[in-house]
Legacy VTK file of the C-alpha trace (Angstrom):
# vtk DataFile Version 3.0
C-alpha trace
ASCII
DATASET POLYDATA
POINTS 253 float
15.668 -134.060 -37.212
13.499 -131.192 -38.424
11.211 -131.541 -35.397
14.232 -131.551 -33.073
15.555 -128.364 -34.665
12.134 -126.722 -34.366
11.883 -127.693 -30.693
15.380 -126.377 -29.985
14.513 -123.090 -31.672
11.346 -122.817 -29.589
13.297 -123.360 -26.362
15.910 -120.821 -27.460
13.135 -118.329 -28.239
11.703 -118.704 -24.733
15.140 -118.403 -23.162
15.994 -115.324 -25.202
12.698 -113.677 -24.290
13.599 -114.171 -20.642
17.088 -112.776 -21.229
15.650 -109.677 -22.853
13.290 -109.266 -19.899
15.943 -109.515 -17.228
18.213 -107.063 -19.030
15.466 -104.447 -19.010
16.861 -103.187 -15.724
19.410 -100.505 -16.541
21.794 -98.714 -14.233
20.098 -96.687 -11.559
20.882 -93.040 -11.239
20.691 -92.657 -7.493
23.667 -90.382 -7.995
22.197 -89.242 -11.334
25.506 -89.618 -13.190
25.004 -89.512 -16.948
26.241 -90.798 -19.383
26.712 -94.399 -18.295
26.964 -97.703 -20.149
26.637 -101.305 -18.937
27.725 -104.424 -20.813
26.346 -107.884 -19.975
27.181 -111.445 -20.913
24.033 -113.449 -21.615
24.009 -117.171 -20.863
21.496 -119.990 -20.950
22.184 -122.807 -18.461
25.860 -121.879 -18.448
26.191 -121.588 -22.233
27.201 -118.177 -23.574
24.570 -117.017 -26.080
25.241 -113.308 -26.596
25.782 -109.843 -25.186
23.589 -106.951 -24.114
24.229 -103.279 -23.447
22.353 -100.592 -21.537
23.240 -96.934 -21.989
21.824 -93.628 -20.785
22.691 -90.208 -22.216
21.131 -86.778 -21.891
20.866 -83.327 -23.423
19.502 -80.157 -21.866
15.895 -81.377 -21.585
15.885 -85.024 -22.748
17.276 -88.309 -21.436
17.704 -91.296 -23.724
17.972 -94.947 -22.678
19.195 -97.370 -25.353
19.378 -101.149 -24.990
20.862 -103.646 -27.435
21.010 -107.439 -27.408
22.814 -109.623 -29.946
23.308 -113.354 -30.267
26.812 -114.771 -30.619
27.991 -116.805 -33.630
26.840 -120.128 -32.175
23.280 -119.006 -31.505
23.113 -116.937 -34.697
23.755 -120.066 -36.772
20.206 -121.256 -36.059
18.495 -118.469 -34.063
19.856 -115.003 -34.932
18.952 -112.194 -32.551
19.360 -108.453 -32.970
17.324 -106.239 -30.641
17.271 -102.475 -30.213
15.079 -100.710 -27.669
15.039 -96.975 -27.054
13.248 -94.868 -24.461
13.137 -91.067 -24.699
12.208 -89.130 -21.561
11.501 -85.473 -20.868
13.095 -84.028 -17.739
10.500 -81.274 -17.142
11.459 -81.074 -13.488
10.075 -84.603 -12.997
11.715 -87.145 -10.657
14.564 -89.090 -12.244
14.620 -90.379 -14.927
11.763 -88.180 -16.189
8.485 -88.641 -18.068
8.416 -91.063 -20.974
7.847 -89.315 -24.293
8.539 -92.137 -26.744
9.353 -95.847 -26.577
10.531 -97.840 -29.616
11.243 -101.572 -29.762
12.848 -103.188 -32.815
13.516 -106.897 -32.511
14.647 -109.719 -34.735
14.558 -113.078 -32.981
14.839 -116.128 -35.201
12.288 -115.705 -37.989
10.215 -113.283 -35.950
10.523 -109.517 -36.298
8.847 -106.808 -34.240
8.810 -103.041 -34.610
6.570 -101.313 -32.100
6.367 -97.727 -30.951
4.519 -96.040 -28.099
4.105 -92.271 -27.959
3.105 -90.968 -24.523
0.840 -87.938 -24.158
1.426 -87.283 -20.478
-0.867 -84.242 -20.369
-3.890 -86.111 -21.765
-3.056 -89.440 -20.065
-3.116 -91.289 -23.382
-0.498 -93.516 -25.016
-0.515 -94.081 -28.783
0.537 -97.617 -29.722
1.812 -98.315 -33.256
2.834 -101.688 -34.693
5.013 -100.832 -37.689
4.933 -104.440 -38.945
1.184 -105.154 -38.896
0.027 -101.542 -39.202
-2.086 -101.841 -36.057
-2.727 -98.671 -34.059
-4.397 -98.202 -30.695
-4.929 -95.638 -27.968
-4.288 -96.787 -24.413
-5.440 -94.824 -21.342
-2.675 -94.302 -18.802
-2.320 -92.631 -15.436
0.056 -89.811 -14.664
2.529 -92.210 -13.044
2.745 -94.781 -15.867
6.247 -95.648 -17.089
7.662 -97.621 -19.975
9.576 -100.770 -19.006
13.023 -99.179 -18.918
12.118 -95.943 -17.155
10.168 -97.873 -14.519
13.239 -99.574 -13.126
15.299 -96.408 -13.132
12.486 -94.960 -11.055
12.307 -97.942 -8.693
16.018 -97.939 -7.992
15.855 -94.286 -7.077
13.505 -95.208 -4.221
14.551 -96.406 -0.749
14.876 -100.215 -0.828
14.397 -101.979 2.510
14.650 -105.747 2.952
11.254 -107.330 3.554
9.331 -104.488 1.941
8.121 -103.803 -1.602
7.825 -100.888 -3.992
5.285 -100.630 -6.798
5.184 -99.066 -10.240
2.646 -98.932 -13.074
4.147 -100.051 -16.375
2.848 -99.844 -19.939
4.009 -102.698 -22.153
2.492 -102.846 -25.605
-1.213 -102.129 -25.270
-1.581 -103.099 -21.625
-0.751 -101.529 -18.306
0.012 -103.476 -15.177
1.006 -102.841 -11.602
4.406 -104.392 -10.926
5.405 -105.074 -7.348
9.132 -105.277 -6.711
10.023 -107.124 -3.531
13.287 -106.420 -1.714
14.268 -109.981 -0.816
17.592 -109.907 1.029
21.188 -108.736 1.136
23.911 -111.042 -0.145
27.660 -111.159 -0.776
28.384 -111.741 -4.474
31.514 -112.117 -6.595
31.402 -109.480 -9.353
33.695 -107.508 -11.646
34.157 -105.199 -8.655
35.289 -108.090 -6.443
33.213 -109.739 -3.721
30.757 -107.075 -2.648
27.530 -106.499 -0.740
24.414 -106.632 -2.909
20.674 -106.146 -2.535
18.483 -108.820 -4.132
15.166 -107.668 -5.603
12.419 -109.653 -7.291
9.794 -108.130 -9.617
6.452 -109.853 -9.004
4.316 -109.565 -12.094
0.542 -109.708 -11.911
-1.344 -112.594 -13.620
-2.811 -110.504 -16.411
-2.017 -110.328 -20.135
1.613 -109.711 -20.944
2.386 -109.520 -17.231
1.336 -113.118 -16.611
3.914 -115.102 -14.699
5.199 -116.038 -11.274
7.777 -113.306 -10.950
10.789 -115.625 -10.685
13.283 -113.024 -11.911
15.954 -112.041 -9.387
18.278 -109.051 -9.728
21.397 -108.324 -7.679
22.165 -104.617 -7.128
25.283 -103.164 -5.560
24.451 -102.144 -2.002
25.600 -98.550 -2.377
24.304 -95.241 -3.691
24.584 -96.345 -7.331
22.761 -99.710 -7.063
24.355 -101.100 -10.205
22.599 -104.299 -11.407
25.494 -106.761 -11.519
23.478 -109.918 -12.155
19.982 -111.034 -13.113
18.637 -114.556 -13.356
15.394 -116.398 -14.032
14.221 -119.945 -14.671
12.643 -120.922 -17.984
11.022 -124.088 -19.333
14.425 -125.696 -19.774
17.221 -124.485 -17.489
17.844 -120.893 -16.478
19.047 -117.689 -18.091
21.516 -115.231 -16.613
22.781 -111.751 -17.392
26.172 -110.994 -15.818
27.761 -107.551 -15.802
31.155 -107.602 -17.555
31.944 -103.920 -18.100
30.877 -100.484 -16.866
31.665 -97.169 -18.529
30.911 -94.180 -16.347
30.866 -90.458 -16.894
34.284 -88.858 -16.272
LINES 1 254
253 0 1 2 3 4 5 6 7 8 9 10 11 12 13 14 15 16 17 18 19 20 21 22 23 24 25 26 27 28 29 30 31 32 33 34 35 36 37 38 39 40 41 42 43 44 45 46 47 48 49 50 51 52 53 54 55 56 57 58 59 60 61 62 63 64 65 66 67 68 69 70 71 72 73 74 75 76 77 78 79 80 81 82 83 84 85 86 87 88 89 90 91 92 93 94 95 96 97 98 99 100 101 102 103 104 105 106 107 108 109 110 111 112 113 114 115 116 117 118 119 120 121 122 123 124 125 126 127 128 129 130 131 132 133 134 135 136 137 138 139 140 141 142 143 144 145 146 147 148 149 150 151 152 153 154 155 156 157 158 159 160 161 162 163 164 165 166 167 168 169 170 171 172 173 174 175 176 177 178 179 180 181 182 183 184 185 186 187 188 189 190 191 192 193 194 195 196 197 198 199 200 201 202 203 204 205 206 207 208 209 210 211 212 213 214 215 216 217 218 219 220 221 222 223 224 225 226 227 228 229 230 231 232 233 234 235 236 237 238 239 240 241 242 243 244 245 246 247 248 249 250 251 252
């Protein structure tokens, strides 16, 4: 019984990691409307396991992207999850959404906790990595076009997306950088909270190195309009599949 519970928790951990990954794709700002907030239902093989939110706000010179993910009562009974991720970006006349200044990730998933921070020195092309749990610190060389995970997909969605072609972005995750190719797969009709609408399907293809190792099986459905709202994301895991479905959108007045 104990082994079965441990195995179930391990599967849930893998599924939740995938859910957190596929909800790292916040609302594009093709129209650059801020503030905006997205709410997602998270499910694992059809079973509701929690909710996630993505929100962007701004002041005169700073934009802030905040993501949360929480398990529901059923999942929390044996695998509680409470995640908070924040990205702070400087406008500085840079292309939307701006240059990453600070990235902070606080996660509690089951018995595991993480608290990591990355401070970007864009002028010196250095990122300072800090693990607030282990005390580890490191300096990571970056290029002038390196983004954190959240800012990278704001940037990508602000680019022209043409079926059959790809766009690329350099992303810093933890202590490693990687080139992520995002393939524009197809256009597809999809039933959403907006009704049955035209969408663009994109697929991030991660490179087989370090934290980016994988086959790039994540698919994201974006509204086929100027806003490119991510209405659905899905990926396969060891057991079943995980899905993030948009349930609510709060836009600037």
